[in-house]
N, C-alpha and C positions, 0 to 999 in steps of 0.2 A: 144629795143635790143633783139636779138634772143638768146635763150638758146643754149647750146651745142647740145642738142638733136634735136632742131629745125634746127640747121645748118647742122647736119648730114643728117636729113631727106630731106632737101632742095637739098643737093648734090647727094643723092641716087636716082637712077632712079626708076620708078614705079615698074618695074619687080623685082628689088632688094628688094623692100619693100614687095612685094608679096611672094618672096622666104622666107624671114624672117618670115612672118605670117604663111606660110605653115609649115615651120620647127617648129615653136613654137606650132602650133596645133598638129603636129605629136608627139612631146614630151609629150604634155598634154595627148593625147589619149593613148599613150604607157604606161604612168605612172598610168593610171586610169582603168586598166583592172578589170573587175568584178571577183568575186570569181569563178563564173562558167567558165569564160574564162581562168583563171589561171588553174583550174582543168582540162579543156580540153587540155591545153598545156602540163600538166603533163602526161595525158593519151596518147597524141600523141608522147611524148618523150619516154615513157616506155610502149609500147603496150603489151609487154610480161607479165606484171603483171596481166592484165585482161584476157589474153589468158588462157583458161582452167578453168576459174571460172564459176560457175553457173550463169545464167542470172540474178537471184535475187540478188546475191552478186555484180555483175557488176553494176546493177542499183543503189544499196545502196551506193556503192563507188562513183558513179557519182553524187550522191546527197550530197556527203561530209560526210556521216555517217560512224562511226567506231563501230565495235562490238567485244565482247570478242572472242578470238581465231584468230583474224586477224593477219597477219604478219606485220613486220615493213614496208615492201614495200607497203602493202595495206594501212596502215595508212598514209604513205608519199603521196600516190596517192590521198587519200581522203582529207587530211588536209594540205599537203605541209611540208616544213621544220619547225621543232619546233622552238619556240622562245628561249627556253633553254632546255638543256639536263641535267638531274640530276641523281644521283645514290642513290638508296634506299637500305639500309642495313637491312636485316631481320635476324631472328635467323638461317635461313637455307641458304640463298644466298643473293647476291647483284643483285637487279633488276635495269634496266634502266627506267627512267621516262622522257617522252617528255612533255613539257609544252608549251601551246599555249596561247598567250596573244596579246593585242594590246594597243598602247599608248592612254592615256586619258589626256585631258588638263583641268586644273582647273584654273579659272581666279580670280583675285582680292584676293589673299591670302596674308596676312601680317604675317610675322614671323621674330623673331629676328635672325639676321645673325651673327654679331660679335659685339664687342664694339670698340670704337675708342676714341682717345683723341682729344679734341677741345679746342681752346683758348677762354677764357672768360675775357674781359677787366674789370679791377677793378677801383674803384673810384679814387684811388691814382695814376692812370696812368700805373700801372703795369699790367701784364697779368698772369692769373692763368690758368693752364691746368687741365681740368676736363674730367673724363671718362664718355662717354655716349653710350648707346646701339645704334646700327645701325639697323633700321628696313627696311627690304626689302619687296617689294610688286611686284606683277606681276603674270606671268603665271608659273604654276608648272606642270611638266609632271609626270605622274605615269603610272602604267600598270594595265590593267584589265585582269586577267587570266580567260579564259573561258573553258579550257579543259586541263586535265592531263591524259596521257595514260601511263600505267605501263606495261613493258614487262618482261617476263621470258622466256628464251630459244627462243628469237625472235618472241614470240607470245604475244598478248594482254591478260593480266590476270586481269587488273582492269582499270576502267574508272572513272574519278573524274570530276564533274562539280560543280561550286559554288552554294550555296543555293540562294544567291541574284542574280537577273537578271543581266547578263553580257554577252551580245551578241556582236559578232564582228560587226563593222560598215559596212553598205552596201552602195555602191556607188549610 
């Protein structure tokens, strides 16, 4: 007996199957742009940011590097949209902080979730309800922060990177 998928394939002409394969491949390629390709897209979308900058600064930004004194636009060009935007209150002013991170997956983690009540049959035929913890296992997603950029008056005044190695994944 044929499955539903096999029945659909049998009715679909070869050209239709090719079209689906091409569409699926295009979606995969579009979703897997490298960091360099994304940076080049940002440069093409906002060429006025690079215009007027010295060649050394243009090359640094095209490598994705940020430096003290850069503007918010220059940081956006080099790193893209921040994962989070924070406010840092100092004795003098409130600064904006851009945080960059990526998701990290951990497997086979067991942790207590909640407790539940379950029936336990007794010898006399009655049922007793007892509380027992529910343990969950599986995949846990967390974030790995690799860069914080602090701005005062739209200029970079501080850069923070973690002490332990945390680099963004490369395709």
